Backbone bond lengths (Angstrom), bond angles and torsions (degrees), N, CA, C in turn:
res aa  C-N    CA-C-N  psi(-1)  N-CA   C-N-CA  omega(-1)  CA-C   N-CA-C  phi
1 M - - - 1.443 - - 1.530 109.17 -
2 A 1.285 116.86 142.01 1.475 122.47 178.43 1.519 109.54 -75.83
3 S 1.316 114.67 159.36 1.462 121.68 176.41 1.517 108.60 -135.19
4 I 1.311 115.44 158.78 1.448 120.15 170.95 1.527 107.15 -116.56
5 L 1.305 114.27 130.94 1.446 122.19 -179.31 1.519 107.53 -103.60
6 F 1.328 117.73 119.33 1.454 123.13 176.27 1.524 108.27 -104.85
7 I 1.322 116.35 130.78 1.452 121.22 179.75 1.522 107.32 -130.97
8 V 1.311 116.38 123.93 1.458 121.71 175.11 1.517 107.08 -108.90
9 I 1.327 116.10 122.09 1.461 119.69 176.95 1.528 108.55 -119.24
10 N 1.294 115.50 136.82 1.455 120.42 -173.88 1.520 113.44 -96.88
11 E 1.303 118.40 -7.67 1.460 121.88 179.20 1.521 109.14 -119.12
12 R 1.325 115.33 120.32 1.474 121.36 179.88 1.521 112.11 -53.69
13 E 1.312 116.68 -33.44 1.469 121.65 -178.01 1.521 112.76 -61.52
14 D 1.324 118.27 -23.25 1.460 121.78 -178.90 1.527 113.63 -82.63
15 L 1.327 117.48 -14.78 1.458 121.40 -172.16 1.530 112.90 -59.28
16 G 1.306 117.54 -50.41 1.473 120.72 -177.49 1.517 112.84 -60.56
17 S 1.319 116.47 -44.08 1.466 119.18 -178.64 1.523 111.61 -68.10
18 I 1.326 117.03 -34.04 1.473 120.00 177.82 1.530 109.58 -68.02
19 L 1.321 117.65 -43.99 1.473 120.70 179.61 1.528 110.66 -63.14
20 R 1.324 117.47 -41.92 1.479 120.40 176.71 1.521 110.74 -62.56
21 A 1.320 117.04 -43.59 1.470 120.82 -179.58 1.522 111.19 -62.07
22 L 1.327 116.88 -40.71 1.459 119.76 177.86 1.532 111.24 -63.97
23 R 1.324 116.60 -45.72 1.468 121.10 -179.74 1.526 110.35 -61.81
24 E 1.326 116.51 -46.49 1.470 120.74 -179.55 1.520 112.33 -65.72
25 S 1.320 117.02 -23.59 1.470 121.76 179.22 1.514 113.19 -86.91
26 G 1.332 117.14 -4.35 1.453 120.97 175.25 1.512 116.02 107.77
27 A 1.329 118.44 3.72 1.468 119.66 177.24 1.522 109.44 -66.59
28 G 1.328 116.00 136.51 1.455 120.77 -177.53 1.518 113.73 -78.85
29 G 1.314 118.40 -18.23 1.455 122.45 -178.90 1.519 109.25 173.93
30 A 1.315 115.50 167.62 1.466 120.97 -179.94 1.518 108.32 -147.64
31 T 1.306 116.21 152.10 1.456 121.96 172.86 1.511 107.33 -112.03
32 V 1.329 116.29 134.43 1.450 122.19 -178.74 1.528 108.42 -120.19
33 I 1.321 116.22 128.70 1.458 120.69 176.32 1.537 108.96 -129.99
34 E 1.336 115.65 146.59 1.450 119.76 173.43 1.520 107.52 -80.58
35 T 1.320 115.90 134.55 1.458 120.95 -177.64 1.521 109.54 -134.13
36 T 1.314 115.34 164.28 1.460 122.39 177.11 1.509 107.82 -130.07
37 G 1.311 116.52 135.04 1.450 121.48 -179.28 1.528 112.85 -75.05
38 L 1.294 115.83 165.79 1.457 123.38 -177.73 1.521 113.12 -56.71
39 G 1.306 117.08 -46.73 1.455 120.89 -177.44 1.524 112.75 -58.92
40 R 1.324 117.22 -46.31 1.463 120.39 179.27 1.521 111.24 -67.62
41 S 1.320 117.08 -39.04 1.463 120.13 178.82 1.510 111.34 -63.16
42 M 1.316 117.14 -44.81 1.459 121.21 -178.02 1.535 111.13 -68.38
43 A 1.321 117.11 -36.52 1.466 120.54 -179.66 1.524 110.75 -62.83
44 R 1.316 117.27 -28.43 1.455 121.22 -178.47 1.524 112.80 -90.25
45 S 1.326 117.66 -26.63 1.465 118.90 -171.10 1.521 115.84 -109.01
46 L 1.309 118.74 -19.17 1.459 120.66 -176.94 1.527 110.63 -116.37
47 P 1.319 118.31 127.79 1.467 121.02 -179.24 1.528 113.30 -55.13
48 L 1.318 117.24 -36.65 1.464 120.65 -179.34 1.507 112.00 -56.13
49 F 1.348 115.60 -36.30 1.452 120.29 -177.14 1.529 112.29 -98.63
50 G 1.327 117.57 3.74 1.456 121.36 -177.74 1.519 112.93 -56.18
51 G 1.324 116.50 -33.19 1.455 120.17 179.21 1.512 113.26 -65.77
52 L 1.326 116.60 -16.15 1.473 120.84 179.58 1.521 112.32 -80.62
53 R 1.333 116.88 -10.01 1.466 118.96 -177.22 1.512 112.67 -57.06
54 H 1.314 117.11 -36.05 1.467 120.00 -177.86 1.522 111.64 -62.98
55 L 1.324 117.59 -21.96 1.455 120.43 -178.81 1.507 113.28 -66.76
56 D 1.346 117.12 -29.59 1.459 118.23 -177.73 1.523 112.72 -116.72
57 E 1.334 117.73 13.80 1.457 119.05 175.37 1.516 108.96 -63.21
58 G 1.301 115.92 134.76 1.445 120.54 -179.36 1.514 113.73 78.98
59 V 1.311 117.64 -1.69 1.462 122.44 179.85 1.520 107.86 -107.65
60 R 1.310 117.64 148.04 1.454 120.90 179.38 1.520 109.67 -55.58
61 T 1.314 114.45 148.41 1.470 118.57 -175.73 1.521 112.20 -105.59
62 H 1.299 117.60 -3.79 1.458 119.78 -177.10 1.523 110.17 -125.91
63 N 1.309 114.22 151.49 1.453 120.59 167.44 1.524 105.91 -119.43
64 H 1.305 117.12 -177.31 1.452 120.81 179.80 1.523 109.04 -119.84
65 T 1.309 115.31 134.39 1.457 121.09 174.67 1.512 107.65 -114.38
66 L 1.317 114.91 124.68 1.461 121.97 178.48 1.522 107.07 -107.45
67 F 1.314 115.86 142.08 1.453 117.08 168.25 1.512 109.35 -134.27
68 V 1.329 113.50 140.67 1.457 122.40 -173.17 1.518 107.90 -136.13
69 V 1.329 116.67 123.96 1.464 120.78 173.41 1.526 106.82 -88.59
70 I 1.320 115.34 126.46 1.461 121.19 -177.13 1.512 108.33 -127.05
71 R 1.313 115.39 124.87 1.460 121.11 -175.01 1.524 113.64 -93.31
72 S 1.306 117.12 -17.13 1.465 121.86 -175.83 1.529 110.02 -108.34
73 E 1.313 116.35 131.07 1.469 121.15 177.88 1.524 111.14 -62.46
74 D 1.333 117.13 -38.42 1.470 120.30 178.21 1.520 111.94 -63.99
75 V 1.330 116.61 -44.39 1.465 120.53 178.33 1.521 110.27 -63.97
76 L 1.328 116.86 -40.84 1.467 120.93 178.01 1.519 110.73 -57.68
77 K 1.315 117.03 -48.65 1.468 120.60 -179.41 1.528 111.36 -61.71
78 R 1.345 117.05 -41.63 1.471 120.47 178.74 1.539 110.78 -63.80
79 C 1.335 116.26 -42.19 1.468 120.45 179.44 1.522 110.95 -64.82
80 Q 1.316 116.59 -44.56 1.464 119.47 179.57 1.520 110.96 -59.75
81 E 1.309 116.96 -47.43 1.453 120.69 -178.87 1.530 111.66 -64.02
82 A 1.323 116.69 -41.19 1.467 120.37 179.52 1.521 111.16 -62.75
83 V 1.338 116.63 -43.05 1.476 120.18 178.87 1.520 110.07 -66.59
84 L 1.313 117.26 -44.28 1.465 119.87 179.02 1.527 111.27 -59.12
85 E 1.314 117.20 -41.36 1.472 119.91 177.46 1.517 111.18 -65.10
86 Q 1.339 117.37 -45.45 1.466 121.17 -179.84 1.527 111.74 -61.69
87 M 1.314 116.23 -36.77 1.465 121.19 -175.82 1.537 112.71 -98.91
88 N 1.329 116.39 17.00 1.461 121.14 179.58 1.531 111.14 50.49
89 Y 1.319 114.57 42.92 1.463 123.12 177.32 1.535 112.46 57.18
90 F 1.344 116.80 24.92 1.455 123.63 178.82 1.531 112.00 55.78
91 L 1.338 115.81 31.86 1.462 120.15 -179.72 1.520 112.73 -72.85
92 E 1.321 117.90 -28.10 1.451 120.94 178.87 1.521 108.84 -75.15
93 E 1.313 116.31 124.59 1.458 120.99 -178.62 1.523 110.37 -58.82
94 G 1.332 116.05 132.02 1.452 121.21 178.34 1.512 114.38 80.56
95 S 1.338 119.09 8.49 1.460 120.55 -178.43 1.521 111.80 -77.42
96 G 1.325 117.98 -23.87 1.450 121.40 -179.82 1.509 111.08 139.75
97 M 1.317 114.98 -161.13 1.463 120.52 179.89 1.518 110.54 -161.49
98 M 1.318 116.42 165.00 1.459 121.75 177.16 1.530 106.99 -140.65
99 I 1.338 115.51 136.02 1.464 120.66 174.86 1.534 108.78 -135.88
100 T 1.303 115.15 157.02 1.468 121.62 176.73 1.524 107.76 -124.44
101 V 1.342 114.90 137.33 1.455 121.26 -179.26 1.535 107.91 -130.02
102 P 1.338 118.20 132.66 1.472 119.81 176.60 1.542 110.31 -67.45
103 V 1.326 115.04 146.96 1.459 122.21 -179.65 1.518 107.88 -123.89
104 S 1.335 116.75 130.10 1.460 119.29 -176.32 1.528 113.42 -86.57
105 G 1.320 118.22 -16.51 1.459 120.03 178.58 1.513 111.78 -159.19
106 V 1.334 116.61 148.22 1.464 122.30 179.14 1.528 107.52 -138.21
107 W 1.310 116.69 129.93 1.456 122.38 176.02 1.520 108.09 -125.89
108 G 1.317 116.96 127.83 1.452 120.90 -179.15 1.510 112.02 78.26
109 G 1.323 115.38 -169.28 1.467 120.38 -179.74 1.490 111.63 81.74
110 C 1.301 115.18 -166.75 1.461 122.73 -176.06 1.506 110.97 -103.88
111 D 1.300 116.10 142.34 1.465 120.26 171.12 1.515 108.61 -78.19
112 D 1.317 116.83 146.09 1.443 121.31 177.39 1.521 110.23 -55.57
113 G 1.309 115.24 124.03 1.454 120.07 176.03 1.511 115.26 78.27
114 A 1.314 118.89 -5.98 1.467 121.68 -179.39 1.521 109.27 -94.41
115 E 1.335 116.79 68.70 1.459 121.92 -173.95 1.520 112.82 -55.92
116 E 1.312 116.83 -34.46 1.473 118.71 -176.86 1.507 112.27 -64.43
117 S 1.340 118.38 -24.59 1.463 119.40 178.89 1.522 111.46 -81.74
118 C 1.320 117.99 -6.83 1.476 122.53 -177.57 1.516 112.20 -104.83
119 Q 1.301 117.83 -3.00 1.466 120.37 -175.57 1.510 111.91 -75.84
C-alpha cells in the first residue's frame, strides 16, 4: 500500500538538505508549500490573540510543508530515517514534525526511484 509522508520544517535552511535526503532515499518527487501554523494565524486574525503578535515580530512567518507519495515500504522507511537523521529526530522544540498516512490509491506522479518518469 502507498503512503504519503508529510514533513513540516520550520527553518528554511533545512529545506535543501531534506529534499536531497528524500531524493537519495528513493523518493520520486516531492511537493513543497509554504504554510503558517495555527498560533501565527490566530495572532494575526483574532483580537483575543493580537497580543501574541509581539512574540513573532522579526521572526519568519512561514514554514515549509513537504508531501511525498511513496509506493514502496522500503523507500518509505529509508525516507523516514533520512529525514529523522537530517532533523535530529525533531528533538529541538519547534523544529517541525513528520507524519505518515496510508493512501488507498495513486494516479499519476512519479514512481519511487523512477527518476526518468519525473523529468
